N, C-alpha and C positions, 0 to 999 in steps of 0.2 A: 523305145529311148524311152530308159529309169527317170520317174520323176523325179521331180529337182525339190527338196524339202525346204523349209523355210530352217536359217538356223536359229541354233540359240545362239543370244546377243550375249556373248562374255564382256565388250568392249563399251556397252554404251554407246554405242551406234546407233542403233535406228531409235525412230520414235515411235513408242511404244512398243511390243512385243513384233517381232518380224512375224509375217506371214505372208504364204503365196498370193498373190495379187494378181496376176496374169502368166498367165501361161505360153510360154514360147511354142513357135512352130517345134514339131515332132523330127526335120530336118533342116538342116543349115551350119553355116558355120561357128553359130552358136551354141547349136544343139546343146541343152545338156547344162549349160551353165546358169550359175548365179549372179542374178543382177540385183543391185540395189540403186536404188534412185535419189538422190537429193531432193527433201522436202523445200524442193523451189519446182518442183518440174512435175505437169499432171501426170496422174498414173488414174485409169476410170474407177469410178466408185470410193474414192480417198478426198479428203481433204488436203491441199496441197499450204500450208500454213507458214512458210518462210521464214520457222526458225522463232515465231512470236504467238505467245496464244490467243493475244485480242485479234490480230490480223487473221488468225486461222476460223477463231469464233463467228468472223462475219464473213466466211464462205461457204458456198455447198460442196459437196462433193464434184468431182470431176467427172461434166457428161461422157468423156473422152480421152483418150488418151494421145500426150502429145506428140506430133508429129515424129520427135527422135524415137522416144519410147517405143513407138511402133515398129519403125526399123527394125529395133533393136530384138523384138520379139517377133517380128518375121523372118530373124535371122536365128532362132530358135532358143535366144536367151528366156529364162522366166525371170520375173520381177518376183523378190522375196521381202521387201520392204523399203518402206523409206528412212531416209537418213538423216542425221540433225545437220541445220546450217548454222552458221552465226545469223543472227538475227537480219533478215532482210538481203544478205552476203554483203555486208557493210563492215567487213572484217576480217583481217588474214588470222587470227590468234588462234581459231577455233574451240573459243569458248562459249557457252551460251549458260545465261543466268537462268534460265524457263526449264531448258534441258538436261542442263549439265554436259561437262565435260570429255568427250569421249575421249577413249585411254589411245595411248600411242604405243602399241606393242614394238616398236622398231627403238624407241627410247623412253623405256617407262618414268616417268615421273613428270617426264615433259607434254608440253599442248601438243596437238596433233595437227596444227595449221588449218586455217579457215582461206575463205568460207565453206569450204565442201570437206569440213570436219569429219562426220561419219562416214562419209563415203571415203576417203582414207583410211578412216580407221578400220573398217569393216575391210577392205581390202588388205590392209598389212598384217590384221589379225585371221587371215584365212577363212573367213566367215563368204565371203565372195569371190567370184572369179574376177567378176569389172562391176563398175560404179558409175553413175549419172554421175554428171558434177558440170558446173558452170564456171566459167573464170570472165571476171573485167578486169581487174586489176591487179592479177596472181592467184586467184582463189582454185586453181588445179594446182599452179606449180609450185605453190609454197606449202601445202599439204603433200604433195607428192616428195617434193624434198625432207619434209620433217620426215616422214615416215618412211622414207628407205623404196619408195614404189617408183610407177612410171605413170607419167601423169602427160595427158597431150590436151593442150590449146588450140582448137581450131583457127583457121583463118575466117576472118571475120567474115559472116553471111555464109562460110559453107557450110554447114549444119543446123540444121530448121531451130528457131526459139519460140517458136509458137507454142502457145500450154506452157510457159516460162515464166515466172513472177520477174518480170523486169528490175534492172535496179538503175543502171545506164547504156540504154539501149545500143548508141553508137560503139560502146566498146565490150559489150555483152557475148558470151560466146557461148555452147555446148558440147562438154570435150566429154573425156572416159580417164580413167583410173583404172591398173592391174596392176597385179606381180610379174604376170608374164607378157611381155613386150609381144608377143607372136597372137596373144589373146586380145592384146590391144588393137594390134594390125586388124584383126578379123573383124573387130568391134568399129574400129573408123572407118571401112570399106561400106560396112552396113551401113556407117551413120551418114557419108559422105554419097553415096548413091551409085547405081551405074554412069560413067564418062568422067570420075573425078581425075583430075590428071597427075600424072605418076611421074617416077625420075630416083633421081640418087643423088646423093650428095657426093661433091666432086672434090670439094675442100674445105678447109674449117680454119676460123678468124677467130683467138682467141682476142676480146676487147680488152684492151690494155686499160680503159680508163673502168671499167668494170672490177679487174681484180685490182686498181690501185683505190677502187672504192670500200673494199671490205678488209678485216683482218688479216696480217698476214697468213696465219695458220689456213685460214681458209682460201686467199689465193694460192696459195703454196698448193693447197691439196685440189685445187679448180685444176692447177695448172699442168699438175704431174697426171691428172685423170685425164684430162685435153689430149697431150701427146697421147698416152694409152690407146685414145679413144680412136685418133686419126691414125696408129699402126692396124687396130683393128680392121678399120675402115679401109687401109689402103689410102688416103689421101694426105694429099699436104696439110702441114698447118703455121699458118701464120699469127702473128702476136703484135700488136700496135691500137695504135687508137683509131678507133670509128669516124671519129667527130661526132662524137654524142658529148652533149653537156647534161649530164644526169641529174644534177642536181634541177636545174630549172625544166626539165623534161614532165621531170616527178612531181613537180608545183604544177604546171600548165596541166596536168592530168587529173592533180585532183580540181582544179579548177572546173575543168571541163566534167568530170565527172560528178563533183559534189551538184552542177548545175541540173544534169540528170538526173543523179538519184533525187533530188527535192523536187523535181517535176514529176518523179512517178510516184512517193508517197508522201511529200509534201501534203496534200491535202487530207490524207485518212490522217497522217499523224497530228493535223492542225485538227482536226473534227474531231478526232477519239480520244488524243493525249493516252495512248498507250504506254503501258509502262516499258522502256527502255533500258537493257544494259549498261552497263559504264562504257565509257567510248562510243556507241552505238548514237546514244542521245546525244552528245557534245559533237560529234561527227553530221549529224543531221541538223543541227543549229547550224555548224558552219556551212552544211549545205544550200542552207535557209541566205546565208549573207551572203553568196557571191553577187557581186553585180554586174551588168552591161560593160563598165571597164573589166574589169576582171580577166572577162570572157576574151574582151579585144588584144588583152592583153596576149591571153596565153593559144590562141589563136594559130600565131604565126610560129610560134616556138612549138607547138606539136608539129605543124607543115615542116620546119625542119629537121625535127626528130624522124619524123614520117620519113622524109629523103636520103638522110644517111642511112636509117636500116636498108630500105629499098638497095640504096645504092652498094652495099656491102654484102649485098646478100643475094647479088647476080650471079647468072652461071654456075646454080647448084652449091653456092658456098652459103656456109652453115656460121652464123654469129655462134659464140659459145660466150658465158658467163655466169655465173652461179645464180640458180634458180632461186635463192634466199640470201640474206647478207650472212647467215652462220647456222647452224642446227637449233635446232628446237629450242624453246627457253622452258624454264620450269613455268609453271603458273604464278598469279601471284605479282608479276613483277609491279614496282611501283610503276606511277603514273609515268614519271619522265623517262625512266628505262623503256618501258613500252611503247611510249610514243615515239622514241629513239629508234628503236629497231623496227618498226611500221616503217617508220620514214625513209630507215636507210633500204631496206629491202623493196621498198618502193621505186627506190632509184633503179633498181635492178628489174624490176617488171612491168616496169610504165613503156617503156623505150616498144617491147612487142604489139601491146595495147593502141597506144597513139598510132604505130605502124599498119594494123589491121592485120600483124603477121601471124604463121603458126609459130607454135613452139612447143618444145616436149622437154620432160623434165626426167633426167637417168639417175638410177643411185650407183653410180659411181665414184663418187668421196664420202671421206668421214673426216672429220676432226671429233679431237677426243674419243674416237669411238664412237659417235654420233654420226647419224647420217645424215647427207649433206649433197642434195643433186646439183648435178652438172646439165645449165639449161641449154639446148639448140634453139636458134630462131632461124627460121626459112623466110623467103620471097613468099607472096601471097601465093597460094594453091600448089604449095610443096609440100602439104599435110605426108602425103603419103611417102615420100622418100623422105622425111623425118625419120616417121614411125620404123621403117625398115631399117635406117640407119639404130635404132633405139633395139629392133629386132638383129642386126649383123653384130652390133658391141657386145650386147650381152651373151651372145650364142657365143662370140669369138670365133667367128668362124668368117670375117671379114665380110665384102661383097659377092 
């Protein structure tokens, strides 16, 4: 096997110069593949900095690989660097005041999306074949959408999150980004391990409330892509309400995620008073203010959302909705515009998180020449069915 070299970072995707950090097995489904790892995930001998220099300064090099990284190494992938993340993974924009904003090669002059910004940028630029990423409230799906690549958020608990800096453990997942869905599938099989449920997507349900929640151009692009996807897979497409209250679900998720985010990092933030970028500091301040009354109000809304998603995804049905509220925006949006975009996108990403459901983002749509992901959400445990659908759709071969 030819050794996998470290790439030359042309897009600012990596934390420091990329270098071969761990060599994969000589044989396996990912042999010869270059792998980037989000700087939220341990790679032995490196410091996991979580996008903040003060956080990194207080940590020793990881003594061992995170189990997810170890599984990918065993499948043959070689780790060629750690990638930039939004601070403590608490953002969807892909900007970082300490390490810079990785370049989105699929949408020049636009942000890459976060928090898995560097992972997505490295994949989109062709620097790596596969990248480890995390998704709590959209941090795989949004950058996949903005960068025109494939992203997979696993069923909650289906892949190991030991050795990963937490944000909100009830919703944190570890998944993958890739250009080639077949490579993503090989990585997903390796991460899920033997005995993972398999299957196929038997029907698509285009969520009417999701299409109504986005701009007409976005809704039209996703609807057209959904029809084409149904034809490629040879499955029926249904359109109509799923029974989701997207606004209420988003707010419930923000409350529940916020309480857990403060539990994860509040003590350190209070003691260290680290410099936090615009948006990150206020977000943690809001998380600190979440009350027990807020939690009690959010819990039943989360339960209703979970039930609606699980009812809609029975019997091999995949729910279809935009992966983000629109294509990648330019950097430097004013506060009001940035907040409005974040909230609009969370309406679309929160339901899968609340349901613990798997999701993939497929680069099947575009608006004004910019990539836009089409998201599939399945029942918990249908990860491989969703990723296989991505392979079939992009290959144009059907099932």
